[in-house]
Each structure stands twice: as C-alpha cells, then as structure tokens.
Phi, psi and omega in degrees: 000135177292140181294334179195171168243135176246141184244138173214145178295141175309318183303310183290328178296314176296325183291315180293323180286326176299315187291326179295325179283319189255352181234174174260061179301149180250357190107195177179192184259152179238133179243134184183213178212168171258129176294168183300337180263007179090003177271149185270136175245121175274114178259345181205132173241133184234136184277138166308336186281343177294148179292159181294325178290327182287323179292321178296316180295323181293310182304313178298318177302309190278336176285318181288315190276322189235359186058033177284157185229163182280107186258354179164198182225156172245151185213139177291135175235120186237148174210131180294347184262007173094009176170173189232134173286096188284000183256356188285173190293322181298318177294315174305320177296324180294323178289322183295329179291323177296321174299314183294327180283354179291126185240029175261019185108186180263101187287146176285327177226146183210124181264143174229126178251118176276117185246119172235205191287334191238343188206168172229127182248127182259148178229145182234135175259139169239108188074228180261013186238139178286120181290322181140182187277139180243186178258134175264125173246130186268127173273130187290156174084193185270160182271111186299330184289344174294341178292335187255020172262097190305332189253011184294319180296339181261359182295127180229103190296338185278348184295138176287156172283155181290170186307315183302318176285326178299329181281003178097358182272071184291151186301328188280359175287338176249341182204159009273180181285151184308329189286348174303324182297334179272353185299135178213150175293131182295148188292340185268005180283141181298337186257007177275177186089164189297336182259002190296321180296324176292319180293319178303311185296327181287317176299317181300309187294324179297318177291324180293344179287342182246354180276155174300129179051027174057031182259118177231127181263141173223158177220168189223121176299126187293332182268308177275338181073010177293141180264138176231140172237142179224150184191168175256126180290130178296332182284306187261345178080010175279147173276141182227145177226129174254125174251120186259127176290163177305322189260018177300142008266002182294336169248132192289147176278156169274122183251121189239125177266139179055051187297334183263011178241170180296325181260125181217142182238134183237136179233130177264124179287155174286174182280150177213155176278338183232144178298321184300315182290321177301314180297319180298316178298320177293319178300323180295322180291311185303319186266012174077019180267343174233140181237000000 
C-alpha cells in the first residue's frame, strides 16, 4: 500500500519530465498545499535555474494571492541504464540533503519529487524521517495557477542565476517563513479533499468553453478560502463573475452579471447534488436559456 498520494497537474508533469530530457536542470522548488487528509497538491514547480528575484516574486505572488506554501523540492534523477533505483541509500541521502538545506524552519511535512525521463516518483518526509514512496496522481488538463505567474512568459530554464544565487545564497535560505509550511486548504471547502483538484478543474474547464478566448480568471480569498471565477461570455460580450460558497453545490453559487460596472445583477443559484449540474444551470442562465 502506498504511504501517501501526491497530486500534480498533467501540464506540469510533462514540463518537468521534458526539462530533465532536454535541459541541464538542477531541480527546483514546489509550491502548493496540503489536503485535509495530509496529501500534497503541487500547484507550481519553479526551477533553481530561475533567477533569485524572479523566484521571490513568484513566491510572494502566490502566497499572498492563494496562500500557497513551499511544500518541497523536485530533483532530476538520471541513470545510464534506463532508470534509477529510487529506494537505494544514495538516493535517500540525496533527498535528506534537500530537506536539510531548507531554511524556512523545520517543516512538519516535506515533499520530494524524483523526476526522470519517463516518470515522477513522490517521497514524503514527516519531520526528519522519510515516510516512504507514494503514489502520484495526475490531474487532467492545464494548470490554472500558471496563468497567475507574472514572469512565466519570461521564464527560461537555460538562464544562469545571478551572482548571489550562484554563490549558494538561494532564496529559500531567507524565506519563506516557517508558517508557510502549515498552510492547508480548510476541510469544509468544496474543492478540498483528495479529489478536490479534479472538481475544481472540471468546473474551470466548463466555464472556459463559453468564455472569450477560453480565458477564465480565478481568485481565492486569503481568509475564507472561497473561490471566485470571472470571464467574458463569448456570445454576449458580458462580464460575469461566479462566487462559490464553501458547500457548493449543495449551497448555491452567486452569479453576478457586469461585476466590474456600476450596474450589476446578482442571482443566487439553487442547490444541486452535483457540481456539473450546478455549472450547467449557470451556463444556461448566462446564455439566456434560463430566466
């Protein structure tokens, strides 16, 4: 039986394995959250080859906007014989070094992803001890958090670090603060739990189908953790915002027309047993099929 389950978006899984194949990657940092059952969800993977200032901007942006925390590191694993024994003593020691180099305090949980050419294997530390090898579950589709990385379009894995970083003064030696490690999605949110990421992705994809240029922006309240999505309807050109309550879909979402203008119309949705049906009803209202 697997010791735990780690979650990563399909987009990021492909990106990491491709970078191990095509570049001289050194590994990097993982940002995400812990589910209510203690499993890690990777929302963002940053390369050590990114500049220190860029990485700091990314960390600040995502901790402030979405309360993501630094949950671990990823490292490239290569073998001339077509694979690596991810459980041998040398590999275990290499993961322990990553944990020892963390300078944000002593995390209660720490994720390490071993990335080779064909697969990613997760390992979890609890305190200073490796809990064991886990199962990696891939979340389908693109990672919506990548839309909110201001410097993502300028990211170049081949770019060298500035002198400060090259000298070993990596950003996480001064940050993040220890409490970042404890950030977790609250248990009562509709998108928490081990299948929460898939629920959130399905809702996002449904709204993208009717949005202009398939673009849907979303935000997460730092205090309540409530999710909001906003977009422009491709048919009407109207602005819409959807505010999801913690118990969605059993509690109806708030559907707001012209949310960014002085004239706005707000509708509270009815209850539904399934999120897919609730979203279908909202889309029908947006497109004028329900009144």
